[in-house]
N, C-alpha and C positions, 0 to 999 in steps of 0.2 A: 079278621085283623081282632084279637084280645086284647083287652085291655087293663093296666090294674088300677085300682082306686086308689085315693089318696086320701089323707084328713082334708082335702081341701073339697068342698060338696062339687063344685061345679069343673073340678079338674080332673084329668087322669092321665096316665102314661100310656103312650101306643107301644107298640112290640119293639121299637129302638130307644124306649126309655126319654121319650121325649114328651115334654109336658103338654097337653090340648084341651083346649076348651071343650067341655063336654056338648054332645051332639052338634060340633061344628068341626071344619076341617082348621080351625085357626089354632096357630100354637102360641102358647104364652109369648115365647121370645117375638113373635111378630105383632101383637097386640102393643107390648112394651117398646119395641122398637118405634112403631106410631107414636105412642106417646111422645116419646123421647125427644124423635125429630120434629115433631109440630107442637108439642107443650101443651097436648089436648088434656082436659080434665075427662074424668070418668064419663060425664055427660056427654061432651064432647066426643069420645069413643063409640058413646053409644048411638049418636046421630050418624056418626062415619060408618060404623059397622054397625047397623039396625036389626041384624040379626043374631046379634049378639046381645043377650040381657044385659040390664045395669047391676044385676046381681052376680051372672057370670066374669063381667070385666072386674067387679070389685076383688072377686076371688082368684081372677087372674093376678091382679095387682097384689093381692095377698101372698100369693105361692112367690111372685118375684122378690117380693121385699125380703122373703122368709129363705129364699135361695140366689140371694143378687148375686153371688159368687160366680155362682155356673149359668146363671142366665148372663152374666156381661161377658163371660169367658165365650158364651156361645155366640152372643153378637158380636165380639172381637174376631171370634173365627169366621163366620159369616163375613165381615167385611173385609176379610183379607182374601177370603175364596171370591168374592167381587172382584177385587183389586188384580189379583193374578189372571181371571178369565179376562178381565178387560186388556191387559197388559199382552196377554197371547191372541185376541184378536186383532185381526187384520182391520185397515183403519176403513172407514164406511164411504161409501162413493161421496156423500155429501162431504166428509173431511177433506177425502182427495181434491176434489174441487175447490173446496175454499184454501187448500193449501196452495194449488197452483195458482190461483188468481191472486195470492198474497193475504187474504183474509186473516190467516193462523200460521204461526210457525210450528 
């Protein structure tokens, strides 16, 4: 896979133009989504993802703030895709059983 360098020391764009944290497989959008979902500080993100240095985390967050509209659009696109997959998926066995027993409607 080839990478395009960015102005951010620890961020590169993969072949699809997606910003990825250097020397990891983590996309910037994944780190930002975790921060937004849990309200984690950079230090807590590092605790949760110890393979990502604090410098790389700060670089990813800087990239996010400088490209907020594009990253937020990607988050929204991913959420819609998940919801569509959820709608198309058949009910799980446990869901069916709970419905049959009247625990959920």
